[in-house]
N, C-alpha and C positions, 0 to 999 in steps of 0.2 A: 722227473725223478719218481721212482717207484718206492713205495713205503714198505719197509721190511715187515713180513708177517709176524715176526717176533715182538713188533710194537704193541701187538694186541693180546689182551688176556681177560678173562672173566673173573670177577670178584665171587668167590664161593659163598659169600654172606649176602650178595645183592638180592633184592627183592625184584618180583615181576617176571614175565616170561622171558625165554632165551632171546627171543626176536627184540623185546624191548630193551633188554641189557646190551645187546650189540648196537642197536640204535644210539643209546644213551653214550656207550663207549666212544663211538666215532663222533658223535655231536660234541661231546665234551673235549676230545681231542682237537676238534676244530676250533672251539671256543676259547681253548687254552692257548692256541697258537702252535701246538705241537705238530698238528697236521696242517699243511700250508696249501694254499690255492694252487690248483693245476697239478698237484701231486697225485700220482696213481696209486689206487688201493689195490690190495692183493685180490686175486680173483676169488669168485664165490666159492669155487672148488677148494682153492688153496686155503682160505680163511676158515672154511668149515672144517677141513682136515685138521688144522692147526687147533681150533677150538674144540674139536671133537664134538661137532653138533651136525645137525642135518643141513645140506646144502640149501634146500629150499627155505629153511630158516635164515640164513645169511642173504639169500635172494630177496626175500620179502623185507628183510631190514634195509638192504640197499635200495629197494624200490620205495619204501616209505621215506628214506632220506633224500631220494632223487625228487620225490613229489614236493618235498619241503625245501628244496633248492640247496641243501647241503652238499649233494654230489650231483655230477653231471655224467652223462654217458656219451661215449664216442664211438658209435658203432661196434665193431668187433674189438675195438682196443680196449674196452673195459670201463671201469668206473674211476672217476677223478673227483677231487675235491673241487667243487664249483667255484667258478670265479665270482659269483654272486653270494657265496657262503657268508654268513654273518662274520664281521671283523672281530678279532680278539680285542677286548676292552684294553685301552691303554690309559694309564694313569701317570701324571707327573710325580717325579720323585718327591717323597715325603721330605719337608724341611727338617734339617738337623737341630734346629734351635729348639730349646726347651719352652713349654708353654709359659707365658708370662702371667696368665690369669691365676689368681689365688682362689682355687675351687672351695677351699675350706670356708671362705667368706662369701662367695658367690652363690652357694647353695643356701636357699632360704629354709628349707624344711627337709629333714632326713627321714628316710624311709628304711634304710639299710641298717645293719648292726644288731638287729634282733634275732632271736633264735627261730630260723626257718625249720618248720616240722616237715621233713621230706622223707620219702622212701628210697633206698638204693635203687638206681636205675637198672642195675644188673640183677635185681632181685630173683630173676627166674633162673639163674644158674645156680642158686643155692639149692641144696638138697631138701632143706626143711624151712621153707619161708613162711613163718608165723607172723605175716604182716596183713594190715588191714587195707581193704579198699582197692585192691588190684584185681584185674579181669583174668579169670581163669579161662584159657582158650578152649579147654575140653568142654566148657559149659555154654560159651557165647554162641548164639545162632548166627554165625558169620554168613552162611549162604543166603538166609532171607533177608539179613541187613544189606547185603550187597545188592539183592534183587530190588529192594526198596529205594536204595540210592540210585540205582540205574533208571528206575521208574521215575524218580524225581528229576532225572536228567532229560527225560523225554520232552518231545515237542510240546505235548499238552501243558507241561509245567514250565514252560519257558518264562513266563512272567514271574512266578515266585523265585525261579532260580536267578533271574537277572534284575528284577526290580529293586529299587531303593524304597524300602518300607517306611523310611524316615523313622517315625516313632511308633509304627503299628507292627503287628505280628502276623504270621500265617494264619488266616482264619480257620483252616481246617485243623491246625494244632490246637488253637484256642477252644474250637468247638469240641473236640475230643476230651481236653482238660475239663472243660465246664460240664459236659453231659455224661462222662464216664469215669474219669480219674477222681474228680473231687466228691461226687456222690458216694463213692466207696469209703470215704472218710466222714461221711455225713454232712458234707459241705455243700451247699447251694450257693452258686455265684453266676452272675451275668458276665458275658465277654468283656465288658468295660471294667470289670473288677479283678481281671487277670492280667499279669504282664510277664512275659517270657524273659528269661535272664540267662546270662552265661554261667550257669550252674548255681548251686545253693550259696556259694561263697560270695558271688557277685550280688545275689538277692540280699544277703546279709549287709553287704557294703551300701547297697541303695537304701535299705531301710534305715540304716545308721545315719546316713548322710541327710535323709529327709527328717528323721524324727529327733536327733540330737544336736545340741549346740555345746559351746563351752561352759554354758551356765546350767545345762541340764545334767541329770544323774541316770546312769545306766546300771541296773541290777542284773548280774548274770552268775551263772553257776561256777562254783569252785570245787573240783577241777572243771575245765571246759575245753571245747574245741579251740586248739592254739590260735588258729586264724582269727577267730571272733575276738580274742583278746587284742590281737594286733589292729584289727579294725577299730575296735573301740579306743584304743590308745591313739591312732591316728586322728580320731574325731575330736580329741582333746576334752572330752566330756568328763565329769566326775564319775569315778568308778566305784561301785558297791558289790564286791564279791559276796555271794551267798552260798552257804553250805548245801551239801548234797547228802542224803542219806539212801537207804535201800528203796525209798519210793520217790526218788528224784529231788528237785529243788525243795528246800524247806522254806515254805512260803512265810512263815512267822518271822524269819529273819530278814525280810525285804524291808529297808528303811522307808519311813513316811515320806521323804523327800524324792523318792524314785519317780522318774518320768517314763522310762522304759524298761521292761523286764524281758530278757532273753532266756528262753527255755526249750529244752528237748524232751517233752514229755513221753515220747514213744520209745526211745532208747537213749537214755542220757548218754552223752559223750564226755568221757570215756567209760563211765562205770557200768553202762548199759542197763541201768535201772529203769524200769517202766513205771511211770506214774499213775497210780490207780484213780478210778473215777472220782471217789471222794476228795482226794487232794487236788485233782483238776478243778472241781468246783470250788474249792477253798482257795486255789490260786486266783481264780476269776474273781471271787469275792474280794480278796486282798488287793487285787488291781483295781477293782471298783472303789475300794475304801481310799487308796491313795491317789485315785484318778490317773493310773498309769496305762499305757499301751503295752500289750504283750506281743513279742515277736516269737511265733512258734515255729522252730526248726523241726519239722517232721521227719526226723532223722531215722532212717531204716524201717519205716512202718511196713514196707512190703516183706520185710523178712520176719514176719510174725507167724512162723510155722509151727509153733508149738501151742498155738491158741489163737482164738480170734483177736485181732487188734482193737484196743480200746478206741472209742470215738475221739476224734481229733478235738483239740481245745476250741479250735475255730468253730467246730459244730455245736458246742455248748454256749457259744458267746451270743448273748442277747443284746449287747450293747454296741457291736461293731467296733469293739477295741483290740481285736486280735488280728494281727497281720500273720499270714500263713506263708511258710517258705517249703517248696516241694523240689524234688529233683529227679531227674532220670539218670544222672551221670553215675550214681551209686549202684543202681540195679542194672544198668547196661554196661557202661565202661566209663572210667574217669576222664578219659580224653574227650568225651562227647561235649562236656562243658554245657549242659542244657538243664535249666531249673525254670522256676517260676514263682511269682509273688501273687497271693490273693489278699485283697483287702478292700476297705471301703473306697469309694470312687475318688474322693478328695486326696486320699493317700496315693492311689495308683496314679492319679493325674500327675502329682509331682514326682514320682518315681519315673513315670514314663518320660517326663521332660528332662530329668536328670539323665536317663539312660541314653536318650537322643543326643544330648550334649557331649557325651564322651565316647559312645561307640555306636550311636544310632539304632541299630537293631541286631539281634542274633541273625547269623547268615540264613538266607532263605532256603537254601538247598538243605541245610541241616534240620531246619524246622519241618520242611515237607517230608524228608526222609523219616524223621521220627513219627510224623503223622501217619504215614503209611504202615510203618512197623507196628504202631499201636492199633490202628484201625483194622488192620488184617488179622489181628489176634496173635501175632507173634510175640508181643511183650508178655501177654499173659500166660502164654505157653512157656516162654523162658523163665518167668517167676515161678511157676509151678515146678519146673525141672530143678531150678536153683534151690527152691525150698527144700525138695526131697534130698538132694545131695548135701546141703548144709545141715539139715537135720540129722543125717547119718554121721556127718563128720563132728558134729557137736556131741553126739552120743559117745563116738570113739574116744574124742578128747577128753570128755568127762571121766571116762573109765581110766584112761591113761594118767590123767592129773591125780585122781585118787589113789591109784596104784603107786606113784612115785612122790606122794606127799606134797604136791604143790597147793598152795592156798589161794583159793578163788576170793577176791575182795568184793566183787559186784557181779551180780547175775541176773539177766532179765528172764522173766518167767514165760516170755513170748517168743523166744528165738533170738534173732541177731546174727552177726558173723564174727563175733569176737568175745574173749573173756577179759576182764579187768582183774589183774593179779597183784598179789602183795607177797614180796620176798621177806625173809626174816629181817629183823632190825639189824642195821649195820651193813647191809648189802647195797652196793651202788649198782643199780641196774644198767647205768650207762657203761660202766666198766664191765658189767656181766655181758651186756649186749656185744662188746667188742671181743671178749673171750669167747663167746659162742659163735660168733661170726667166723672165727678161725676154724670152727668145726663144722662149717656149712650150715649153721642155724641162725635164723634171723628172728629177733624179737624187737619190740618197740619200748624203750625205756619210758617211764611214765612222767619224768620231770617236765617235758614241754607242755604238759597239760595243766600245770599249776603256775601261780605267780613265781617268777624266777627267784625272788628273794626268800620265799619261805617254802619252796618245793621240797617235799619229801623225796628221797632218793631211792626208796625201795619199792616202788609200784612199777609195773609194766603190763603191757597189752600183748594178748596173743590172738591174732586173727586166724581164721581158718578157712577163709574164702579162696585162698590160692594154693593151698596144699592138699594133695590127694589123701583120702582116708588111710590108705595103706602105709602112708609114710609118718602118720601122726605119732603112733606108739613110740617109734625110735627117736623122733625128734623130741618128744616130751621126756623121754628117758635121759636124754643128753642135757636137757635143761636141769632136770632133777639132780643129775650127777654134779653138774657145775654148781648147783646151790649148796649140795651137801659137803662139797670140797671147798667152799668160800671160806677164807679168802685164798 
């Protein structure tokens, strides 16, 4: 039996080459049972004409499927679904009976139900996306990243690609972090004092699990990175929120019973305040006074395009009490999930053991690809390019906000990629965000950065990492108009 050519069509939104799309289309038809064994496929000429592609493209797709035993060829008769093609999966029918187990009693600890701080998945379709932390495809060096990924797939790198590192990391990536990345922050560390993580959030989770118990107290910034609050709540430790001003964490408010202090000195999240050197030293003295560990999330230090970045808190630490969290995900792309911890050997030893017990290690191919991208200078070139573009966007945005009377609540003196904003009293920025979304404008309401019970409703964040400079003035005008007409 011959398969009708009308059975086949290409998805206009599909990714990959036309040859790969045709291969996938036919393979999926076989695996779904829609195309059955011994059925004849349309000729290469007929399918090419139907799909409006080159005949050689269809021929190459058929040849690849032939090599993988999805298709067979019978002389001049054409191509057929192979008798050895994979069988469509068959599953027994699901029983109709309701589950007898009471899951409300079976679940011992709940992790759902909290407010998850997420970005709209379709943010790129909005005309004015003032959201933070997403990749601008016009800035990312896709070509060189792809070349580095292909290089990491080569025979030379077969071992880092396929090996089980167990609790270890790619030595080339560790070497680059130790000898190039950290010294720029004034930090000197040996390879045994560095651990690669699945992004900064995973690093914060590891630090929390190692350092805190139900009897210990964590001091953290209020407002703060929403996921940190979730991580701390899951640890069941005692929480001590500490206020933030124009210079970051107010160290004098740290209670004496504090065991661990979480801080973002480079660019406080979300206010963007940069902690000056004098306060960094005072924070270290306070930690020494209460005998606390400091977890320093060096948030956005690469984006210090308006001036030289201040030395990392870790670089000023003479006691070994600072645990440093770094990340490549913010500066490259969030889906990379690649960060690192730097700390004293006893801490890294425990964090390494914990990581090994839950995810063993970060995938070797990702680590080696990043190592090549860093070592070949692509990362530094990308940061320079991004810094220039973000500096211009920041200037355009500052002028537009001043023109339309928007109030900036927090502002870094050294760059960054967002503004922390304050709307007039009585404005609910969650409702404002919904209203603006209907006008193709995305903003981030500020409430998720605060404790839910006491969160003010009139703060919001405007990012400029994902919006072209020429769209900023009109987007800011729409925000100003919505605020003037509120409610």
